[in-house]
N, C-alpha and C positions, 0 to 999 in steps of 0.2 A: 257374094262379099260378106255375109254374116259368118258362112263356113271357115272362110278366110280369117277372119279377127280371133273367130275360136282358137283355131290353130296357132294365130301368132300368139295368144295370151297363153297357151299352153307350153309353147316351146319359151315363151319368156320365163313362165314360171319353173320348168323344168332347167333354164340356164342360172336362175338364181340359185335353185336348190343344191344343184350341182358345185355351185361355187360357193356355198355356204352363207349365202345372204337371204334374207327374208324381209319384205317390204309390208308396213303396215299402212294405215292412213296416218299414223303419229310416228312411229318407229321405225329406223332401221336397225334389223338386227343382224350379229355376226356369230355364228356359232359353229362348232367342229362337228355337232349331230344334233338336229333337229326331229321333232315328232309334231306331225300334223294331226289334230285331234277334232272331234266334232265336225265334221267338213269344212275343216278349216277355222273354225271360230276360237279353237284354242290352241295353242303354240308351246311347247316344252322343249329346251335344250339343255343339254349336260355337257361338261368338260370343258368348260369356259366359256361364256358368252359375253357381248360387247351389246349394248343397247344404246342408240343416239336419236335424237330429236333435232327438229330443226332450229330449236331456239338454245340450241349450245348446251343442251344437258348428256353427260355421257354417266352410263351406268356399267360397270363390270362386276363379274363375280362368277362362281362356279355351275349354278345353275338359274333358270329363268321358267316361270311359267306365266303366259300370258292371256288374258281373257279379251277378245275382241270385242265383245258386245257391251261388256262393262267397260273396256278399256281401261283396265286395271293389269298392273304388272308386279309379279312378285320375284326377287330375285334373292337366292341363297348361298350361303359360304362365300368368305372373302368379299363383300360388298364394299364396291366403292361407288358412291353418288358425287358425282361433279356436276356443279351449276356455275358455268363459266361466265355466264351471263353476270350472276351476283355472286360473284367469287366466293363461293361456298363449296367446301370439302367434306363430306361425310363417309367414315368408315364404320361399317358393321358387318354382322352376320345374316342377316335378314331385313329386307324391306319390303313395304307394299305402296305404290305409285298410283294414286288415283288420276290418272292423266286429265280426266274432265275438268274436275275442280282443283288441279295444281296442288294436291293434297299428298306429303310424303308420311306415312306412319313407321316408327321404328319402335319394335317392342323390346329388341335386345338392347344390350350396352352400346352405346354409340361413342363415337370421337368426332368432333365438328370444328373443322379448320374455317375461322371465319376472317377473311381478309388477309390472311397469315400473318393476323396478329391477337388473334383471340381463339383459345383452345378449349373446347366444350366436352367434358365426359358425363353423359347422361343416360338414362332408361327412360322408355316409353316417349319418345322425342315425336314431336309433329311440326313440319313444317310446310307452311301453307305459303306457296312459292306465289300465288297470286296475289295474296295480301301483304308479303314479304314477313311474315311472322314464322318464327321459332320458337318452340315452348315445349315445357315440361311440367308436371306436378311431381316428378320423383326427385331425390337428391341430386343436386347436381354440383361439378367443379368445373370452374372456368379459371385458365390460366393466360397471361396476358406478357407480350414480350416486354415489358417493363419490369417483370419479377413480381407482379402482383397475383396472388393465388385467393380466389374465392370459392366460398363454400355455400350454397343456397339449398333451400327446402324445395324452392322451386323457381322457376325463371320463366320470361318472357323477352325475345328479343323483337324491336319491330325496326325494320329497315327504312320505314317512312320518317320516323321520329329518330333513326339510329341511337336507339336506346335499348340498355339491357336494365329490365327490373325483377326484381325479387323479391321473395320473404325469409327473413330468420336467417340472415345473412352472417358469416365471418369471412373476413380474409386477413390474408398477411401481406404486408408491405414489403419493400425491399431491405428496409431496416428490421425484419422480423417484429414490428409491433402489429398487435391483434386486434382487429376490428371487429365489434359486434353489433348489427343492426337491426330491427326489426322489416324495417323495409330500405330498399335501396334503390335508386335510379342511376345508371352508369352511362353518360354520353359518351360515344365511342368518337366522336366528333372532335372533343374538346378534352375528352379525358376525367371530365368534371364528374364528380358524386355527389347525389342529394339524397338524406334518408332523415329518419328517424329513430328516437330512443337508441341515442349512440351508447356503444361501452367499448373505451379503446385501453388495452392492456400493452403499455412501452416494455419493450425488450430489457429485463433487468439485467441481463447478462454485459451489458455496457456499464451499470453501476459498479460503484466500489464496494458498496453493499448489497449481496444478492438477496438478503433476506427482505428486502423491500419488494413491492409490487405497485410500480407506479402505474396509474391509470386514469383515466378521464371518462365523464359519462355527460352526458347531455340530452334536452328534448327532440332537437334536430339539429340536422349537421351537412354542411356543404364542402366538399371536397375537391380543389383542384390540384394541378401538379405542385404548386407551392404553399399551398394555405389548407390548414381544416379551420373551419370555424363553426362554433358550438353556439346554440343559444342556450339559455339555461343551463351551463355547463358547470363542473365540479371537478377538482383535480386533487389527487391524494398519492402518496407513495407508499402508504401504511400497507401493510400485510392485510391481506382479507381475512376479514373474522365474524364472529355473528355481532350483530349489532352496527351501530356508527363506528367510522373510523376515529382513531385519536384525535388526526386534525383534516381538514380539508377545505379547500378555496372555492367558495360557492361564487357565481357571477352571473349578472344578466347575459353576457359572452365572453367566449374564450377564444382565442385565437390562437392555433398553433403554425408559426412562421417555420416551413420546413427548409427554407434554403438558410435562414439566419438561425435555425434550431432554438426558438425563443417562444414561450407561451406567454400570451397577452391578455389581461382581463380587465373588463370593464364593470366598474360598479361591483366592487369586491368585497366580499366576508371571509375573512378567516377564521374557522370554527374550532373550537378544542372541544370534543366530544359533543358536539352539536350545539354549543352554546356559542354564539359570536361574540368575537372578544376585540378584533380588530377591522375596520373598513378603510377601504382603499378605493377612491375615485378610478384610479389607474394603477397597474401593476404590472410586472412583468418577470420572468426568470428564466434560464435556459432550461429546455427540455430534459430528460432523464438521460439522453444518448451523450449530453455535451460534457467532455471532461473540462475544457477551455473556453470561457467565453467573456467578453468584456462585459461591465455591467455591475451594479452596486451589490454590495454583499448584506447581510444581515447587521442592523444597525444594533450597538451596543452599549447599555447605559451601566453607569459606575457612578461610585460617591465616596469622597475624600474628604476626612476630617481637615485636611491642608487645604485641598482645591475646590472643595465642593462637588456639586453634582454635575457630572458630564456625560456626553454622549459621543461615541464613534461611529462613523459614515463611512467606513471603508469602500472603496471603489478598486475593481479589478480592471485592468486593461490588457488584452493581448496584442501586444507589438508586433509579432512574428511569430513564425510555428515554432522558433526556439527562444522567443523571448516575451517575458510579461511582467506587468507591473502591478504592485498592490499599492494604492494611496489612500492613507487614512488620517483623515483630519479627526481631532479631539478636541469637543468644543466645551468650555469651561463657563459656568456663570461667572460673572464678572469680568467678561471681556480678555479671559485668559484661552489661549489655544496652543495645542502642539499639531505639527504638521509632520506626519511619518509616512515615509516610501521605503517599499522593497523591491529591488530590481533583481531579477533572476535572467540568465543567458544561458543555454545549453548550445555548445557548438560540437563538432565531432570531436575535436582533440581538447577541448577545455570546457569549463565550467565558471559560472562568476554569480556571484550573490552578493548586493549589496544593502546595507539597512541606512536610513538618513533621518533624522526628526531634529527640527527645531521646536524650541520653547517659546513662546513670546506672549508678554502682558501687555495688552492696546493701551492700559493705564499709566504706563511705567516707561522709563527711558529705555534706549536700545541696551543698557549695561544689564537689566535683568533677564536678557535673552540667554537660555541656555541650548546644548545641542549635544548631539553623539553621531558619530560616524563609523560605520562597520564594514569592512570589505574581505570577501573570501574569494580567492581564484586558483584555480587547478588547473594545469597544463599537462598532458601525455604527450610527451616528447619524443621524435624520433632518433636513433643514437647508433651510431655503428659500431659503439662499443659496448653498449648494456642493451640486457634483452628487454628491462623495463627502466624507463626514465620520467621524471616526473618534476615540476616545478610547483610549490607552493607559496603564496602570498596572503597574508592575513594582515590588516589592518584597523586597528580599535582604537578609538579615541572618543573623549566628551570633555565637555569644557566645565563641567561641575561634579564634584566627588560624588555627591549623593543624587546627583539627576537620575540615573537608571534606577536607583532602587525607590526613592521618592516618587516618580512620576508613574512607576511601574512600566516601563517601557519595555514592550516583547518583542521577541524575534529570533527566529532558530540560530540566529549568529551569537546571540549574548547568551552566553553559559556563565557567565561569573560577574557580578555586579560591582566589586569592589578591584579586582586585579585585571589589567588592561594587557594582553600580549599582542605585540605586533611583530612579524617576522618575514622573512623570504628563505625558503628553504628549497633544497634539490636533494635528489635521491636516484641514486643508479643502481642496478642489481644485474648479476649473471648468478648462475647456479653456484659460482664458488666464490663470488665477488660482490661486495656491499658498500658504497660510499654515499654519504651525505654531508652536507656541507648548508651552515644557515645563518644569517644573522638576526638578531632579535634582540626587543625592546620589551621588558617587564614594568609597569606601573601598578605600584600596592598603593592604592587610594585610600586606604587606612593608616598608612604613615605619613610622618612629616613632610612636606614640600621639598624638604632638601636630601632626605633619604630615599624617597618613595623609588626612584628609578635604578633600573639594573639594565646594562647594555652589555652584549655579548655580540662581538664584532671581530672575527666569526667563530662560528663552532665548526670542525670537521670532523669527521671521521670516515677511516677505512679498517674493511675486515675481510681477509683472502684466507679461503683454505688451501694449502699448500699440499701439493702433491709431492708424496717422497716415499722412500722405502719404507717409512715408518707408519704408512696408510695401513699397513696389515694389524698392525699393534693398535691403531687408534687414528683421530685426528688432532692434524696440526693446522695451529691458525696463527696466523699475522695480524696484527690490529695496529692502527695508529690514529690518534685523536688528539686534538687539542683545541685550545678555545683563550679567547682573549674578553675579559669581563672590567666593567668599571660601575662599581657598586656604592653604597653609604656616601654618596656626592663626591669623595677623593679617593677611594680605595681603588686601586687596581691590580689586576692578577693577569699573568700568560702563563699558560699551563700547555706543555706539549708532552705526549707521552708515547713510548713503543711499546708495543706488550708481543711476546710469543708465548703461546700457550699450547699445550700438548694434554689430551684427554684419550687416555686408553678406554679399549673396549671392554665391556664386562665378561668377566671370566668365573668359571665356578670351580672349586675343589672338590676332591673326592668326598668329602664331608659335606657339601652343599651350601659351602660359604659361597656368597657372592663377593667380588671385590674389583676394585679398579682403582686408577691413580690419576694425580692430574697436576701438572706441573706448569709453573707461570714465569716468566723472565720479563721483567717491567723496568723501561729507561724514562724516568721522570725528569724534566728540566721545567723550572719555574723563575719566572722575574715577575716578582710583586711590591707593591710602595702601600704601604698602610695608613692610617689616616693623620699619623703625624707628618707624613712626607719621607720616611725612610724607605729605600728601594734595598732589596736583597735579590741575589740570583742563587738559585739551589739547582744541582744535579745530582741524580741517584742512579743508580743501577742496583735493582732489586731482583729477589728473586722467592718463590714460595713452592713448597711439594705439600699434597693433599692426598691421605690414603684412607679410602675407604672401603668398609668390610660389612657386608649385614649375612643374618643368617634364615633366610625367607621359609616359614613354615607354616604349614596347612592341616587342617582337621575338617575331615566331612562328617557331618551330622545328618540325621533324616529331614531336618528343615531348615539348617542354617550350615554354612561353611564358615571356619573360623579362620583367621589369619594372624600370624604374629610373628614381627622381625625386628629382633635386637640388631641395633646399628651403632657402629665404632667408627670415627672418623679421626684420625691424625694428623695434623698439619704442624708444619714448621718453616721458618723464616728466619736466616741469619742477620736480618736487617732490624733495625730499630724503627719503630711506629713512627710516623709522623705525629705530631702534637694536634689530633684532632677529638679533644677529651671534651671541648663545649657544643661539638655539633650534635644535632638530634639526629639519633639513630634507634630505632625501634628493633628488637628482634621477635622473628614469630617463628613458629615451627615450619613455616615454608621457605623461609632463607636460611636456616641456621646452620645448613649442612653446605652453603654455597662456600667456594673459595673467596669470593669479594664480597663478604657478606657484610661488610662496612661501607660499601656503595663506594669507593673512591678511586679515580680513575690517576690519580698521582701517588699514591700510599698502598702499602701493603700491611695486612695484620703483621705484625713481627713477634717473635718468640715462638714458642712451642707451646701446643694446647689440644685437648682431646676433648672431643664431642661425643657423650654417650646419650643413648636414646632408644625409643622403641615406638613401634608404630601395633596398632592391633585392630581387627576390623573383623565384625560379624555383618556376614551376606545373607540375604534370604534367597533360599535355592530356588523358589519359584520364579522369581523376576531380576535375580542377581542385583538387586538394589540394596545399599548399606540400610544395616540395621543401626548399629553403632560403628562409630571409628574414633580413636583416641591415639593422639601422639602426645608424645614427653622427651624433652631434649635438656640436656645440662653440657655447659662448658667447664672443663676445667685446665687450670696452667700451672705449670711450674713454680712462677713468682708473677708478683704483681704486675700490672702494665698501665701506668698512670695516664699514657698517652691515649689510649682507645677512648671512644664516648663514653661520659661517664653512665648517660642514663640506659645505655645498653647492657651494662654490667658486665660487658666481655671482659673487660682489665682486671675483674677480681680474680681471685685464686679458684674460687667456686661462683660462677655464675647463677643468676636466677633460673628458675625452672620454667622455661617455655613449654606451652602445651595447647592442645586443642581437641575439644569434643563435639561431635556431632551424633544426636541420636533423633532416629525416625523410626517410630516403632510402628505407626501406621499412618493413614491419610489424617488424622487427626491433629497430632503434636509433632512437631518441627524444632529441635533446639540445634543453635550452632553458638558454641562458646570458645574465643580466644582467650589466652590468660597469660599471667607469667606472675609467680611468687618468688619471693627472696628465698636464698638457697636451705632456708631453716622452715620455710613453708608458716612462718609466725605473719606474714602480712602480704598482703595482694599488692603487687605495683602496675597490672593492667588487665581489664577485665572488659570484655566487648563480647555482649551476648544478644543475639537475633534469636528471635522463638516466636513462634505461631501456634494459634489453638482454632482448631475447626470443629465444631460441636454442631451438628444439623444445620441451621440457617446462621449461625453465632461464630461470628469470625474476630478473632482479637491477636493482634502482633505489637510485640514490644521489642524495641530497641534501647539497649544500655550501653552507655561508653564510660568507664572511670580509668583514665589515663594519668599517672603519676611519673609516667617516662620520659614524657616532650616537655621541656623546660617552656614557659610561657602560654601552656595550654590553656584556652577558655572553651573549649569545645567538650566538655564532659557533659552527659546531657541523659535524659530519659525521654524516649519518643514512643506513643504509643497510637495506634490505630484500632478502633474497634468497629465492628460493622454487624448489624443485624438485620437479615434478609425478611421481611415478613411473607414474601413471597417471589415469584420471580421476576414480578413488577417492582416492587416496593420494599425501601431499606433505609435504615438510620444508620449513621455514622458519625463518631466523635474522633476528634485527632486534637492532640495536645502535645507540646514538648518544652520539657522543662531545662534550663542551664544550671547545671548542680554546682558547678563555679561560683556563681554570684546568687545560687538559690533563688530563682527567678523565672515563673512560668512565662515562656516566651508568647506563646499564643495557644487558644483553643479554638475549635470549629465544630460547629455542629450542624450536621448536614442531613436533612432529610430528600429523597428523590425517589420518583416515580420515572420508571424506564421502560422502555419498549422497543421495538424495530426502527420505528420511525419520530418517536416522540420523548424528548428529556427533560421532566419538569422537576424542581425542585425550590424548596425554600432554605438558606444557608444564614446561621448567624456565627461570626466571625469576630473575635477579640484579639487584639494584638497589644503586648504590654513590653515596649522598647521606647527610648530615645536614642536617636540616632541623627545629628545633624539637623535637617529638615525633616526628619521623620519624628512623628509624635505617636502616642499610642492612641488606637481609634478603635471603635466598636461598629460593626454593621451587620444590618439583617438586611435581606433582601432575596427578591424571587430572581430564577433563572429558569429559562426554557429555550431547548434546543429541538429545530426542528429539521428534520431531514428532507431535502439537502439546503435547505437554506441557512443554517447555521445556527449560532447560539448569541441570545440575547439576555442582558441581567436588566432588573427593574432598579431604580435608584435607591438609597440608601431609608429604609424604611424608621431607621432609628434614630433620625435626625431630630 
């Protein structure tokens, strides 16, 4: 029987060898080529192997060595270790598996798949299977299916606790926020994270100001799917720098609600350069990734000599993805209040903005209530006739003439505090056709009640480029426009015009002269009623022709190129000019060569005239920028025309001389001067100078207007702004404006400002000298501070 057993064993052994299978006490091996060493105590296999255990471990690779005495398995090349029982897969180039103590050692780089949810890249990995522990003391990367990316100096995974812990951890969340912790505990069951010494850098690419570096720090932290709670935390948006940040919010507890995208504080101090300035028992604001979120905005303090101190507490409300509202109550001392709201809505083909406010004195009757309402709506329309078609609606109204100016009502819709304009306007256009029509109400609140309103009902205009045989010579255009106006209480005018205009292409003679001509035929139809009630109908057929020629010359130099162009323009109309001598029309170098330089839809400049002028330029060759440009022009006519605007001087046999000088020698100096002089150059009629001077950190700009051409002009002024930048953060600015017509300084402001990437702080002195209805002269001294992203606030008037 003993011999039979030996024979049976040999037969079985050779059966398994011949079929490439080997059995050990712990493994079943499958290999294409097996080598038995040391009397069967060691086995080697090459050209692809597979090792299986009874407890669902599968190992594949290119080669293996098995030491039966030590029960130790080494596998080399494209190694896959699969633990189906624990749902763990490991890929590497070499492993040592100590079967007796269930220890897997991997010295090379390895890739571990944990539960198909966590993917670990490490080196010198240990897997203690019996203890359910995976660990490494080397740099490790972990990525999960929730798009979190972790980097750890060392880590340990415990199956029993279902926790990954590590040291010196950095991880990137799905919003690209960067977290750094000295220690971390990641619960794989509920995805919660606990750690200490937190440092969070929020993704500043989602901010409007990418110079900021929003971040949070804390002593300890717990992070779950919806919240990050930091004890003894701090938050700032300031750029990282040596020393403390310009501002920081410190709190006993800081909570970041990821669903609401809001940061909440408990027992918080706002510190400016590490000095506590404001205490908040509770405080919250949107996190830096938020562009729109409901909540209170930064309060603003102000002070007025008329109304006294006040505070604005704006509240921003997100109504929908395309709708929001800002409600701003302004509360004054003495039971006075302004309630203002701005509503915005953006649709696929339309946008709407409205602004409304109401002022109420709680101590007085309802008769003292004041209000305003502004509305702006824009519609992109679909049309079978036009490539572009749109409708615009504007409504502007206020209950009091000086309400907007007195109470300093601010809104993007308010661009003029004394003139209100409401209209409904339609525009449509193709490549060769443009049409517009509107009805409009203009209210000039600086005028008397009876004369302030002008009604236009309606205005219409059509312009069409006509294809014809003339196109090879130039462009033929037909235009049709008209309007019906009521103004100055009881004056009325209906004006309808037809225009046919041809402008030739520019051609050049053999001597280098550039030439072109323009012809206009105009049919004007007017019905008007004057203030005395007299009605008059007028129909006219008018025409004009203008011929223009110039001689463009160029001179090349080593550093500069010079351009000189003498210009000659001859125009003639057989018609008598309509009497418009009382209308204001100022000539400048940029409109003197226009055929309709009197800007009239129902009239043509009659008679014959010649316009002579010249343009001269010097350009820098290095960058093709202007060094100097000069333009001069003057109009001559064969006889005086008393019907043209008197202030334009076009009716004179020799008009004023109109000109412009621009001089930019370097980055230090810039001068832009528009002017007109009488034809003898004995007196100036119009001077408008803009100049800037920049010397190192000193910048000053001047604007001077002296206009004797417009009747009733009260806008002659000198405006100066001077700034000295002590360094990149500190500056001092002085602003003043003097009204030269009444010889009165309107205001001057002195502002000291400190500014960096996240904080603007300043002190401003403001003095205003004027009386206008409810407005009185006042003097202010106040502090202001702007904190990114919270906004700006002012202190009350310190000078009261």
